[in-house]
PQR file of N, CA, C, O and H, with PARSE charges and radii, in Angstrom:
ATOM      1  N   MET A   1     129.427 263.388 168.435 -0.4000 1.5000
ATOM      2  CA  MET A   1     128.262 264.110 167.479 -0.0000 2.0000
ATOM      3  C   MET A   1     128.794 264.604 166.054  0.5500 1.7000
ATOM      4  O   MET A   1     128.095 264.440 165.054 -0.5500 1.4000
ATOM      5  N   ALA A   2     129.957 265.167 165.995 -0.4000 1.5000
ATOM      6  CA  ALA A   2     130.475 265.553 164.891 -0.0000 2.0000
ATOM      7  C   ALA A   2     130.703 264.103 163.962  0.5500 1.7000
ATOM      8  O   ALA A   2     130.529 264.070 162.744 -0.5500 1.4000
ATOM      9  H   ALA A   2     130.525 265.300 166.807  0.4000 1.0000
ATOM     10  N   LEU A   3     131.015 263.232 164.575 -0.4000 1.5000
ATOM     11  CA  LEU A   3     131.382 262.048 163.740 -0.0000 2.0000
ATOM     12  C   LEU A   3     129.853 261.697 162.907  0.5500 1.7000
ATOM     13  O   LEU A   3     129.818 261.508 161.691 -0.5500 1.4000
ATOM     14  H   LEU A   3     131.156 263.259 165.564  0.4000 1.0000
ATOM     15  N   ASN A   4     128.516 261.647 163.874 -0.4000 1.5000
ATOM     16  CA  ASN A   4     127.357 261.390 163.181 -0.0000 2.0000
ATOM     17  C   ASN A   4     126.925 262.385 161.927  0.5500 1.7000
ATOM     18  O   ASN A   4     126.305 262.055 160.916 -0.5500 1.4000
ATOM     19  H   ASN A   4     128.544 261.801 164.862  0.4000 1.0000
ATOM     20  N   LYS A   5     127.395 263.607 162.257 -0.4000 1.5000
ATOM     21  CA  LYS A   5     127.162 264.606 161.329 -0.0000 2.0000
ATOM     22  C   LYS A   5     127.819 264.204 159.792  0.5500 1.7000
ATOM     23  O   LYS A   5     127.230 264.209 158.710 -0.5500 1.4000
ATOM     24  H   LYS A   5     127.898 263.875 163.079  0.4000 1.0000
ATOM     25  N   LEU A   6     129.074 263.898 160.048 -0.4000 1.5000
ATOM     26  CA  LEU A   6     130.049 263.559 159.010 -0.0000 2.0000
ATOM     27  C   LEU A   6     129.608 262.369 158.361  0.5500 1.7000
ATOM     28  O   LEU A   6     129.656 262.289 157.134 -0.5500 1.4000
ATOM     29  H   LEU A   6     129.552 263.895 160.927  0.4000 1.0000
ATOM     30  N   SER A   7     129.034 261.113 159.318 -0.4000 1.5000
ATOM     31  CA  SER A   7     128.544 260.183 158.376 -0.0000 2.0000
ATOM     32  C   SER A   7     127.564 260.621 157.569  0.5500 1.7000
ATOM     33  O   SER A   7     127.628 260.465 156.350 -0.5500 1.4000
ATOM     34  H   SER A   7     128.996 261.179 160.315  0.4000 1.0000
ATOM     35  N   GLU A   8     126.504 261.245 158.203 -0.4000 1.5000
ATOM     36  CA  GLU A   8     125.349 261.594 157.224 -0.0000 2.0000
ATOM     37  C   GLU A   8     125.777 262.260 155.965  0.5500 1.7000
ATOM     38  O   GLU A   8     125.201 262.067 154.894 -0.5500 1.4000
ATOM     39  H   GLU A   8     126.452 261.371 159.193  0.4000 1.0000
ATOM     40  N   GLN A   9     126.946 263.160 156.140 -0.4000 1.5000
ATOM     41  CA  GLN A   9     127.290 263.642 154.636 -0.0000 2.0000
ATOM     42  C   GLN A   9     127.694 262.419 153.712  0.5500 1.7000
ATOM     43  O   GLN A   9     127.291 262.232 152.564 -0.5500 1.4000
ATOM     44  H   GLN A   9     127.413 263.316 157.010  0.4000 1.0000
ATOM     45  N   TYR A  10     128.497 261.687 154.377 -0.4000 1.5000
ATOM     46  CA  TYR A  10     128.754 260.350 153.392 -0.0000 2.0000
ATOM     47  C   TYR A  10     127.690 259.556 152.932  0.5500 1.7000
ATOM     48  O   TYR A  10     127.734 259.149 151.771 -0.5500 1.4000
ATOM     49  H   TYR A  10     128.824 261.839 155.310  0.4000 1.0000
ATOM     50  N   ASP A  11     126.670 259.250 153.711 -0.4000 1.5000
ATOM     51  CA  ASP A  11     125.415 258.884 153.436 -0.0000 2.0000
ATOM     52  C   ASP A  11     124.797 259.300 152.160  0.5500 1.7000
ATOM     53  O   ASP A  11     124.436 258.490 151.306 -0.5500 1.4000
ATOM     54  H   ASP A  11     126.634 259.581 154.654  0.4000 1.0000
ATOM     55  N   THR A  12     124.677 260.654 152.047 -0.4000 1.5000
ATOM     56  CA  THR A  12     124.086 260.980 151.063 -0.0000 2.0000
ATOM     57  C   THR A  12     125.152 261.428 149.561  0.5500 1.7000
ATOM     58  O   THR A  12     124.766 262.026 148.557 -0.5500 1.4000
ATOM     59  H   THR A  12     124.970 261.312 152.741  0.4000 1.0000
ATOM     60  N   MET A  13     126.380 260.969 149.817 -0.4000 1.5000
ATOM     61  CA  MET A  13     127.245 261.014 148.465 -0.0000 2.0000
ATOM     62  C   MET A  13     126.851 259.887 147.308  0.5500 1.7000
ATOM     63  O   MET A  13     126.423 258.830 147.771 -0.5500 1.4000
ATOM     64  H   MET A  13     126.694 260.483 150.633  0.4000 1.0000
ATOM     65  N   LYS A  14     126.917 259.957 146.244 -0.4000 1.5000
ATOM     66  CA  LYS A  14     126.935 258.983 145.155 -0.0000 2.0000
ATOM     67  C   LYS A  14     128.114 259.088 144.254  0.5500 1.7000
ATOM     68  O   LYS A  14     128.868 260.060 144.281 -0.5500 1.4000
ATOM     69  H   LYS A  14     127.265 260.816 145.869  0.4000 1.0000
ATOM     70  N   THR A  15     128.252 258.137 143.505 -0.4000 1.5000
ATOM     71  CA  THR A  15     129.629 258.071 142.555 -0.0000 2.0000
ATOM     72  C   THR A  15     128.837 258.249 141.150  0.5500 1.7000
ATOM     73  O   THR A  15     127.644 258.059 140.917 -0.5500 1.4000
ATOM     74  H   THR A  15     127.639 257.347 143.483  0.4000 1.0000
ATOM     75  N   VAL A  16     129.751 258.620 140.395 -0.4000 1.5000
ATOM     76  CA  VAL A  16     129.085 258.651 138.832 -0.0000 2.0000
ATOM     77  C   VAL A  16     128.205 257.377 138.490  0.5500 1.7000
ATOM     78  O   VAL A  16     127.094 257.540 137.985 -0.5500 1.4000
ATOM     79  H   VAL A  16     130.721 258.774 140.585  0.4000 1.0000
ATOM     80  N   ASP A  17     128.637 256.258 138.729 -0.4000 1.5000
ATOM     81  CA  ASP A  17     127.669 255.168 137.960 -0.0000 2.0000
ATOM     82  C   ASP A  17     126.431 255.313 138.754  0.5500 1.7000
ATOM     83  O   ASP A  17     125.384 255.127 138.135 -0.5500 1.4000
ATOM     84  H   ASP A  17     129.540 256.126 139.139  0.4000 1.0000
ATOM     85  N   GLU A  18     126.334 255.688 140.347 -0.4000 1.5000
ATOM     86  CA  GLU A  18     125.085 255.662 140.884 -0.0000 2.0000
ATOM     87  C   GLU A  18     124.318 256.911 140.383  0.5500 1.7000
ATOM     88  O   GLU A  18     123.105 256.772 140.226 -0.5500 1.4000
ATOM     89  H   GLU A  18     127.185 255.838 140.850  0.4000 1.0000
ATOM     90  N   ILE A  19     124.798 257.945 140.150 -0.4000 1.5000
ATOM     91  CA  ILE A  19     124.123 259.352 139.398 -0.0000 2.0000
ATOM     92  C   ILE A  19     123.723 258.715 138.088  0.5500 1.7000
ATOM     93  O   ILE A  19     122.548 258.871 137.759 -0.5500 1.4000
ATOM     94  H   ILE A  19     125.784 258.058 140.278  0.4000 1.0000
ATOM     95  N   ALA A  20     124.469 258.061 137.335 -0.4000 1.5000
ATOM     96  CA  ALA A  20     124.132 257.960 136.010 -0.0000 2.0000
ATOM     97  C   ALA A  20     122.806 256.914 136.038  0.5500 1.7000
ATOM     98  O   ALA A  20     121.916 257.003 135.193 -0.5500 1.4000
ATOM     99  H   ALA A  20     125.424 257.934 137.603  0.4000 1.0000
ATOM    100  N   ALA A  21     122.795 256.076 136.944 -0.4000 1.5000
ATOM    101  CA  ALA A  21     121.594 254.987 137.091 -0.0000 2.0000
ATOM    102  C   ALA A  21     120.685 255.811 137.703  0.5500 1.7000
ATOM    103  O   ALA A  21     119.574 255.380 137.392 -0.5500 1.4000
ATOM    104  H   ALA A  21     123.519 256.004 137.631  0.4000 1.0000
ATOM    105  N   ASP A  22     120.563 256.883 138.495 -0.4000 1.5000
ATOM    106  CA  ASP A  22     119.236 257.573 138.958 -0.0000 2.0000
ATOM    107  C   ASP A  22     118.849 258.570 137.854  0.5500 1.7000
ATOM    108  O   ASP A  22     117.741 259.107 137.825 -0.5500 1.4000
ATOM    109  H   ASP A  22     121.465 257.234 138.748  0.4000 1.0000
ATOM    110  N   LEU A  23     119.649 258.752 137.104 -0.4000 1.5000
ATOM    111  CA  LEU A  23     119.163 259.823 135.890 -0.0000 2.0000
ATOM    112  C   LEU A  23     118.649 259.287 134.741  0.5500 1.7000
ATOM    113  O   LEU A  23     117.974 259.896 133.911 -0.5500 1.4000
ATOM    114  H   LEU A  23     120.549 258.316 137.129  0.4000 1.0000
ATOM    115  N   HIS A  24     119.046 257.905 134.698 -0.4000 1.5000
ATOM    116  CA  HIS A  24     118.878 256.924 133.585 -0.0000 2.0000
ATOM    117  C   HIS A  24     119.733 257.410 132.218  0.5500 1.7000
ATOM    118  O   HIS A  24     119.272 257.281 131.083 -0.5500 1.4000
ATOM    119  H   HIS A  24     119.594 257.411 135.372  0.4000 1.0000
ATOM    120  N   VAL A  25     121.067 257.995 132.515 -0.4000 1.5000
ATOM    121  CA  VAL A  25     121.703 258.167 131.459 -0.0000 2.0000
ATOM    122  C   VAL A  25     123.047 257.213 131.438  0.5500 1.7000
ATOM    123  O   VAL A  25     123.324 256.384 132.304 -0.5500 1.4000
ATOM    124  H   VAL A  25     121.441 258.100 133.437  0.4000 1.0000
ATOM    125  N   HIS A  26     123.767 257.489 130.344 -0.4000 1.5000
ATOM    126  CA  HIS A  26     125.003 256.628 130.441 -0.0000 2.0000
ATOM    127  C   HIS A  26     126.071 257.566 131.323  0.5500 1.7000
ATOM    128  O   HIS A  26     125.902 258.777 131.466 -0.5500 1.4000
ATOM    129  H   HIS A  26     123.542 258.162 129.640  0.4000 1.0000
ATOM    130  N   ARG A  27     127.145 256.861 131.868 -0.4000 1.5000
ATOM    131  CA  ARG A  27     127.986 257.402 132.642 -0.0000 2.0000
ATOM    132  C   ARG A  27     128.679 258.153 131.801  0.5500 1.7000
ATOM    133  O   ARG A  27     129.180 259.005 132.533 -0.5500 1.4000
ATOM    134  H   ARG A  27     127.283 255.877 131.752  0.4000 1.0000
ATOM    135  N   ILE A  28     129.005 258.356 130.750 -0.4000 1.5000
ATOM    136  CA  ILE A  28     129.426 259.329 129.728 -0.0000 2.0000
ATOM    137  C   ILE A  28     128.978 260.500 129.742  0.5500 1.7000
ATOM    138  O   ILE A  28     129.655 261.523 129.842 -0.5500 1.4000
ATOM    139  H   ILE A  28     128.597 257.663 130.155  0.4000 1.0000
ATOM    140  N   THR A  29     127.686 260.415 129.631 -0.4000 1.5000
ATOM    141  CA  THR A  29     126.651 261.724 129.948 -0.0000 2.0000
ATOM    142  C   THR A  29     127.039 262.453 131.012  0.5500 1.7000
ATOM    143  O   THR A  29     127.451 263.599 130.830 -0.5500 1.4000
ATOM    144  H   THR A  29     127.136 259.583 129.549  0.4000 1.0000
ATOM    145  N   VAL A  30     126.976 261.969 132.136 -0.4000 1.5000
ATOM    146  CA  VAL A  30     127.418 262.421 133.428 -0.0000 2.0000
ATOM    147  C   VAL A  30     128.800 263.267 133.521  0.5500 1.7000
ATOM    148  O   VAL A  30     128.926 264.345 134.101 -0.5500 1.4000
ATOM    149  H   VAL A  30     126.641 261.038 132.284  0.4000 1.0000
ATOM    150  N   TYR A  31     129.805 262.555 132.830 -0.4000 1.5000
ATOM    151  CA  TYR A  31     131.136 263.314 132.661 -0.0000 2.0000
ATOM    152  C   TYR A  31     130.838 264.269 132.002  0.5500 1.7000
ATOM    153  O   TYR A  31     131.196 265.349 132.471 -0.5500 1.4000
ATOM    154  H   TYR A  31     129.703 261.679 132.359  0.4000 1.0000
ATOM    155  N   ARG A  32     130.173 264.287 130.837 -0.4000 1.5000
ATOM    156  CA  ARG A  32     130.233 265.731 129.909 -0.0000 2.0000
ATOM    157  C   ARG A  32     129.160 266.426 130.435  0.5500 1.7000
ATOM    158  O   ARG A  32     129.034 267.484 129.819 -0.5500 1.4000
ATOM    159  H   ARG A  32     129.882 263.410 130.455  0.4000 1.0000
ATOM    160  N   LEU A  33     128.425 266.309 131.207 -0.4000 1.5000
ATOM    161  CA  LEU A  33     127.541 267.518 132.191 -0.0000 2.0000
ATOM    162  C   LEU A  33     128.644 267.988 133.157  0.5500 1.7000
ATOM    163  O   LEU A  33     128.636 269.185 133.442 -0.5500 1.4000
ATOM    164  H   LEU A  33     128.527 265.450 131.708  0.4000 1.0000
ATOM    165  N   LEU A  34     129.616 267.181 133.709 -0.4000 1.5000
ATOM    166  CA  LEU A  34     130.520 267.688 134.694 -0.0000 2.0000
ATOM    167  C   LEU A  34     131.754 268.550 133.988  0.5500 1.7000
ATOM    168  O   LEU A  34     132.225 269.555 134.522 -0.5500 1.4000
ATOM    169  H   LEU A  34     129.623 266.209 133.477  0.4000 1.0000
ATOM    170  N   LYS A  35     132.120 268.125 132.966 -0.4000 1.5000
ATOM    171  CA  LYS A  35     132.899 268.906 132.493 -0.0000 2.0000
ATOM    172  C   LYS A  35     132.506 270.374 131.839  0.5500 1.7000
ATOM    173  O   LYS A  35     133.239 271.361 131.772 -0.5500 1.4000
ATOM    174  H   LYS A  35     131.737 267.310 132.533  0.4000 1.0000
ATOM    175  N   ALA A  36     131.178 270.244 131.389 -0.4000 1.5000
ATOM    176  CA  ALA A  36     130.404 271.728 130.914 -0.0000 2.0000
ATOM    177  C   ALA A  36     130.305 272.637 132.334  0.5500 1.7000
ATOM    178  O   ALA A  36     130.315 273.868 132.333 -0.5500 1.4000
ATOM    179  H   ALA A  36     130.583 269.442 131.444  0.4000 1.0000
ATOM    180  N   GLY A  37     130.210 271.823 133.511 -0.4000 1.5000
ATOM    181  CA  GLY A  37     129.891 272.639 134.803 -0.0000 2.0000
ATOM    182  C   GLY A  37     128.299 272.754 134.784  0.5500 1.7000
ATOM    183  O   GLY A  37     127.772 273.814 135.122 -0.5500 1.4000
ATOM    184  H   GLY A  37     130.202 270.823 133.511  0.4000 1.0000
ATOM    185  N   LYS A  38     127.558 271.688 134.396 -0.4000 1.5000
ATOM    186  CA  LYS A  38     126.046 271.521 134.329 -0.0000 2.0000
ATOM    187  C   LYS A  38     125.731 271.046 135.666  0.5500 1.7000
ATOM    188  O   LYS A  38     124.684 271.358 136.234 -0.5500 1.4000
ATOM    189  H   LYS A  38     127.986 270.826 134.121  0.4000 1.0000
ATOM    190  N   ILE A  39     126.785 270.154 136.273 -0.4000 1.5000
ATOM    191  CA  ILE A  39     126.147 269.314 137.378 -0.0000 2.0000
ATOM    192  C   ILE A  39     126.907 269.501 138.553  0.5500 1.7000
ATOM    193  O   ILE A  39     128.130 269.490 138.408 -0.5500 1.4000
ATOM    194  H   ILE A  39     127.635 269.900 135.811  0.4000 1.0000
ATOM    195  N   PRO A  40     126.543 269.635 139.451 -0.5600 1.5000
ATOM    196  CA  PRO A  40     127.330 269.773 140.846  0.2800 2.0000
ATOM    197  C   PRO A  40     128.073 268.794 141.060  0.5500 1.7000
ATOM    198  O   PRO A  40     127.446 267.744 140.921 -0.5500 1.4000
ATOM    199  N   GLY A  41     129.384 268.613 141.405 -0.4000 1.5000
ATOM    200  CA  GLY A  41     130.034 267.649 142.078 -0.0000 2.0000
ATOM    201  C   GLY A  41     131.455 267.836 142.102  0.5500 1.7000
ATOM    202  O   GLY A  41     131.901 268.778 141.448 -0.5500 1.4000
ATOM    203  H   GLY A  41     129.894 269.466 141.518  0.4000 1.0000
ATOM    204  N   PHE A  42     132.262 267.084 142.757 -0.4000 1.5000
ATOM    205  CA  PHE A  42     133.591 267.321 143.297 -0.0000 2.0000
ATOM    206  C   PHE A  42     134.355 265.983 143.175  0.5500 1.7000
ATOM    207  O   PHE A  42     133.816 264.885 143.030 -0.5500 1.4000
ATOM    208  H   PHE A  42     131.899 266.319 143.288  0.4000 1.0000
ATOM    209  N   LYS A  43     135.751 266.231 143.255 -0.4000 1.5000
ATOM    210  CA  LYS A  43     136.496 265.185 142.812 -0.0000 2.0000
ATOM    211  C   LYS A  43     137.201 265.054 144.357  0.5500 1.7000
ATOM    212  O   LYS A  43     137.456 266.000 145.103 -0.5500 1.4000
ATOM    213  H   LYS A  43     136.189 267.123 143.372  0.4000 1.0000
ATOM    214  N   VAL A  44     137.449 263.580 144.629 -0.4000 1.5000
ATOM    215  CA  VAL A  44     138.093 262.744 145.510 -0.0000 2.0000
ATOM    216  C   VAL A  44     139.375 262.265 145.245  0.5500 1.7000
ATOM    217  O   VAL A  44     139.373 261.034 145.261 -0.5500 1.4000
ATOM    218  H   VAL A  44     137.242 262.812 144.023  0.4000 1.0000
ATOM    219  N   GLY A  45     140.402 262.718 145.022 -0.4000 1.5000
ATOM    220  CA  GLY A  45     141.359 262.146 144.130 -0.0000 2.0000
ATOM    221  C   GLY A  45     141.200 262.493 142.740  0.5500 1.7000
ATOM    222  O   GLY A  45     141.083 263.567 142.149 -0.5500 1.4000
ATOM    223  H   GLY A  45     140.403 263.718 145.009  0.4000 1.0000
ATOM    224  N   ARG A  46     141.228 261.311 142.392 -0.4000 1.5000
ATOM    225  CA  ARG A  46     140.822 261.119 140.667 -0.0000 2.0000
ATOM    226  C   ARG A  46     139.526 260.876 140.509  0.5500 1.7000
ATOM    227  O   ARG A  46     139.072 261.013 139.373 -0.5500 1.4000
ATOM    228  H   ARG A  46     141.323 260.439 142.872  0.4000 1.0000
ATOM    229  N   VAL A  47     138.662 260.478 141.561 -0.4000 1.5000
ATOM    230  CA  VAL A  47     136.891 259.752 141.469 -0.0000 2.0000
ATOM    231  C   VAL A  47     136.225 261.034 141.669  0.5500 1.7000
ATOM    232  O   VAL A  47     136.617 261.883 142.470 -0.5500 1.4000
ATOM    233  H   VAL A  47     139.031 260.366 142.484  0.4000 1.0000
ATOM    234  N   TRP A  48     135.193 261.146 140.904 -0.4000 1.5000
ATOM    235  CA  TRP A  48     134.033 262.346 141.263 -0.0000 2.0000
ATOM    236  C   TRP A  48     132.950 261.763 142.200  0.5500 1.7000
ATOM    237  O   TRP A  48     132.535 260.606 142.144 -0.5500 1.4000
ATOM    238  H   TRP A  48     134.875 260.456 140.254  0.4000 1.0000
ATOM    239  N   ARG A  49     132.634 262.514 142.884 -0.4000 1.5000
ATOM    240  CA  ARG A  49     131.643 262.467 143.890 -0.0000 2.0000
ATOM    241  C   ARG A  49     130.325 263.476 144.007  0.5500 1.7000
ATOM    242  O   ARG A  49     130.509 264.682 143.842 -0.5500 1.4000
ATOM    243  H   ARG A  49     132.971 263.454 142.929  0.4000 1.0000
ATOM    244  N   PHE A  50     129.366 263.109 144.214 -0.4000 1.5000
ATOM    245  CA  PHE A  50     127.978 263.867 144.271 -0.0000 2.0000
ATOM    246  C   PHE A  50     127.295 264.025 145.595  0.5500 1.7000
ATOM    247  O   PHE A  50     127.037 262.977 146.186 -0.5500 1.4000
ATOM    248  H   PHE A  50     129.217 262.129 144.348  0.4000 1.0000
ATOM    249  N   ARG A  51     126.938 265.219 146.193 -0.4000 1.5000
ATOM    250  CA  ARG A  51     126.164 265.383 147.222 -0.0000 2.0000
ATOM    251  C   ARG A  51     124.790 265.332 146.799  0.5500 1.7000
ATOM    252  O   ARG A  51     124.362 266.132 145.967 -0.5500 1.4000
ATOM    253  H   ARG A  51     127.147 266.071 145.712  0.4000 1.0000
ATOM    254  N   MET A  52     124.070 264.438 147.323 -0.4000 1.5000
ATOM    255  CA  MET A  52     122.492 264.251 146.909 -0.0000 2.0000
ATOM    256  C   MET A  52     121.700 265.592 147.032  0.5500 1.7000
ATOM    257  O   MET A  52     120.832 265.911 146.220 -0.5500 1.4000
ATOM    258  H   MET A  52     124.418 263.788 147.999  0.4000 1.0000
ATOM    259  N   ASN A  53     121.982 266.189 147.871 -0.4000 1.5000
ATOM    260  CA  ASN A  53     121.151 267.432 148.129 -0.0000 2.0000
ATOM    261  C   ASN A  53     121.580 268.342 146.934  0.5500 1.7000
ATOM    262  O   ASN A  53     120.688 268.641 146.139 -0.5500 1.4000
ATOM    263  H   ASN A  53     122.688 265.930 148.531  0.4000 1.0000
ATOM    264  N   GLU A  54     122.714 268.771 146.736 -0.4000 1.5000
ATOM    265  CA  GLU A  54     122.949 269.302 145.649 -0.0000 2.0000
ATOM    266  C   GLU A  54     122.433 268.991 144.289  0.5500 1.7000
ATOM    267  O   GLU A  54     122.080 269.876 143.510 -0.5500 1.4000
ATOM    268  H   GLU A  54     123.438 268.529 147.382  0.4000 1.0000
ATOM    269  N   VAL A  55     122.390 267.582 143.985 -0.4000 1.5000
ATOM    270  CA  VAL A  55     121.835 267.141 142.893 -0.0000 2.0000
ATOM    271  C   VAL A  55     120.426 267.446 142.726  0.5500 1.7000
ATOM    272  O   VAL A  55     120.013 268.174 141.824 -0.5500 1.4000
ATOM    273  H   VAL A  55     122.677 266.863 144.618  0.4000 1.0000
ATOM    274  N   ARG A  56     119.617 266.835 143.682 -0.4000 1.5000
ATOM    275  CA  ARG A  56     118.397 267.337 143.826 -0.0000 2.0000
ATOM    276  C   ARG A  56     118.047 268.571 143.387  0.5500 1.7000
ATOM    277  O   ARG A  56     117.220 268.682 142.482 -0.5500 1.4000
ATOM    278  H   ARG A  56     119.953 266.243 144.415  0.4000 1.0000
ATOM    279  N   GLU A  57     118.740 269.861 144.080 -0.4000 1.5000
ATOM    280  CA  GLU A  57     118.491 271.024 143.721 -0.0000 2.0000
ATOM    281  C   GLU A  57     118.865 271.274 142.412  0.5500 1.7000
ATOM    282  O   GLU A  57     118.150 272.201 142.033 -0.5500 1.4000
ATOM    283  H   GLU A  57     119.412 269.771 144.815  0.4000 1.0000
ATOM    284  N   TRP A  58     119.702 270.892 141.415 -0.4000 1.5000
ATOM    285  CA  TRP A  58     120.103 270.825 140.249 -0.0000 2.0000
ATOM    286  C   TRP A  58     118.870 270.413 139.235  0.5500 1.7000
ATOM    287  O   TRP A  58     118.492 270.962 138.200 -0.5500 1.4000
ATOM    288  H   TRP A  58     120.283 270.139 141.723  0.4000 1.0000
ATOM    289  N   ILE A  59     118.427 269.347 139.858 -0.4000 1.5000
ATOM    290  CA  ILE A  59     117.169 268.821 139.076 -0.0000 2.0000
ATOM    291  C   ILE A  59     116.145 269.692 139.027  0.5500 1.7000
ATOM    292  O   ILE A  59     115.653 269.994 137.940 -0.5500 1.4000
ATOM    293  H   ILE A  59     118.734 268.901 140.699  0.4000 1.0000
ATOM    294  N   GLU A  60     115.643 270.261 140.307 -0.4000 1.5000
ATOM    295  CA  GLU A  60     114.699 270.889 140.606 -0.0000 2.0000
ATOM    296  C   GLU A  60     114.559 272.299 139.916  0.5500 1.7000
ATOM    297  O   GLU A  60     113.457 272.752 139.607 -0.5500 1.4000
ATOM    298  H   GLU A  60     116.043 270.016 141.191  0.4000 1.0000
ATOM    299  N   LYS A  61     115.978 273.097 139.650 -0.4000 1.5000
ATOM    300  CA  LYS A  61     116.167 274.040 139.204 -0.0000 2.0000
ATOM    301  C   LYS A  61     115.798 274.299 137.661  0.5500 1.7000
ATOM    302  O   LYS A  61     116.429 273.764 136.749 -0.5500 1.4000
ATOM    303  H   LYS A  61     116.873 272.730 139.901  0.4000 1.0000
ATOM    304  N   PRO A  62     114.705 275.180 137.452 -0.5600 1.5000
ATOM    305  CA  PRO A  62     114.359 275.393 136.140  0.2800 2.0000
ATOM    306  C   PRO A  62     115.472 275.915 134.956  0.5500 1.7000
ATOM    307  O   PRO A  62     116.060 276.978 135.154 -0.5500 1.4000
ATOM    308  N   THR A  63     115.655 275.370 134.097 -0.4000 1.5000
ATOM    309  CA  THR A  63     116.566 275.877 133.012 -0.0000 2.0000
ATOM    310  C   THR A  63     116.217 277.044 132.037  0.5500 1.7000
ATOM    311  O   THR A  63     115.047 277.154 131.673 -0.5500 1.4000
ATOM    312  H   THR A  63     115.177 274.507 133.937  0.4000 1.0000
ATOM    313  N   ALA A  64     116.917 277.695 131.707 -0.4000 1.5000
ATOM    314  CA  ALA A  64     116.603 278.834 130.943 -0.0000 2.0000
ATOM    315  C   ALA A  64     115.453 278.734 129.685  0.5500 1.7000
ATOM    316  O   ALA A  64     114.695 279.627 129.308 -0.5500 1.4000
ATOM    317  H   ALA A  64     117.868 277.605 132.003  0.4000 1.0000
ATOM    318  N   ARG A  65     115.601 277.148 129.092 -0.4000 1.5000
ATOM    319  CA  ARG A  65     114.801 277.072 128.063 -0.0000 2.0000
ATOM    320  C   ARG A  65     113.375 276.644 128.710  0.5500 1.7000
ATOM    321  O   ARG A  65     112.338 276.557 128.052 -0.5500 1.4000
ATOM    322  H   ARG A  65     116.218 276.423 129.398  0.4000 1.0000
ATOM    323  N   GLU A  66     113.465 276.436 129.855 -0.4000 1.5000
ATOM    324  CA  GLU A  66     111.927 275.982 130.521 -0.0000 2.0000
ATOM    325  C   GLU A  66     111.497 277.357 130.951  0.5500 1.7000
ATOM    326  O   GLU A  66     110.269 277.428 130.994 -0.5500 1.4000
ATOM    327  H   GLU A  66     114.307 276.507 130.390  0.4000 1.0000
ATOM    328  N   ASP A  67     112.146 278.543 131.304 -0.4000 1.5000
ATOM    329  CA  ASP A  67     111.661 279.703 131.577 -0.0000 2.0000
ATOM    330  C   ASP A  67     110.943 280.296 130.379  0.5500 1.7000
ATOM    331  O   ASP A  67     109.866 280.883 130.476 -0.5500 1.4000
ATOM    332  H   ASP A  67     113.144 278.485 131.269  0.4000 1.0000
ATOM    333  N   LYS A  68     111.599 280.108 129.247 -0.4000 1.5000
ATOM    334  CA  LYS A  68     111.129 281.134 127.894 -0.0000 2.0000
ATOM    335  C   LYS A  68     110.227 280.185 127.195  0.5500 1.7000
ATOM    336  O   LYS A  68     109.625 280.516 126.173 -0.5500 1.4000
ATOM    337  H   LYS A  68     112.474 279.631 129.168  0.4000 1.0000
ATOM    338  N   ALA A  69     110.112 278.851 127.805 -0.4000 1.5000
ATOM    339  CA  ALA A  69     109.259 278.319 126.577 -0.0000 2.0000
ATOM    340  C   ALA A  69     107.780 278.401 126.586  0.5500 1.7000
ATOM    341  O   ALA A  69     107.182 278.217 127.647 -0.5500 1.4000
ATOM    342  H   ALA A  69     110.600 278.582 128.635  0.4000 1.0000
ATOM    343  N   PRO A  70     107.164 278.654 125.530 -0.5600 1.5000
ATOM    344  CA  PRO A  70     105.625 279.017 125.607  0.2800 2.0000
ATOM    345  C   PRO A  70     104.823 277.950 126.136  0.5500 1.7000
ATOM    346  O   PRO A  70     105.162 276.806 125.830 -0.5500 1.4000
ATOM    347  N   ILE A  71     103.681 278.137 126.979 -0.4000 1.5000
ATOM    348  CA  ILE A  71     102.916 277.202 127.660 -0.0000 2.0000
ATOM    349  C   ILE A  71     101.826 276.643 126.326  0.5500 1.7000
ATOM    350  O   ILE A  71     100.941 277.391 125.908 -0.5500 1.4000
ATOM    351  H   ILE A  71     103.406 279.066 127.227  0.4000 1.0000
ATOM    352  N   LYS A  72     101.999 275.526 125.871 -0.4000 1.5000
ATOM    353  CA  LYS A  72     100.908 274.638 125.101 -0.0000 2.0000
ATOM    354  C   LYS A  72      99.792 274.037 125.717  0.5500 1.7000
ATOM    355  O   LYS A  72      99.847 273.317 126.715 -0.5500 1.4000
ATOM    356  H   LYS A  72     102.717 274.919 126.211  0.4000 1.0000
ATOM    357  N   SER A  73      98.438 274.458 124.884 -0.4000 1.5000
ATOM    358  CA  SER A  73      97.340 274.067 125.786 -0.0000 2.0000
ATOM    359  C   SER A  73      96.559 273.095 124.500  0.5500 1.7000
ATOM    360  O   SER A  73      95.510 272.495 124.732 -0.5500 1.4000
ATOM    361  H   SER A  73      98.393 275.042 124.073  0.4000 1.0000
TER
END
């Protein structure tokens, strides 16, 4: 059972290139977001990895700018 849970975690992880493709940005942009601490990720050795549930939460989280932006009609 523990092995199944571990494999589920690995199924939901992506690389920099995969995240860049999902977000429709260049991979350098992903590295800049990582350096600024704006996107959740972690390193395995020298390679960055992303848990998709954390990335989804980051995408859905409103930014400070969105909170203060006036609503235009």
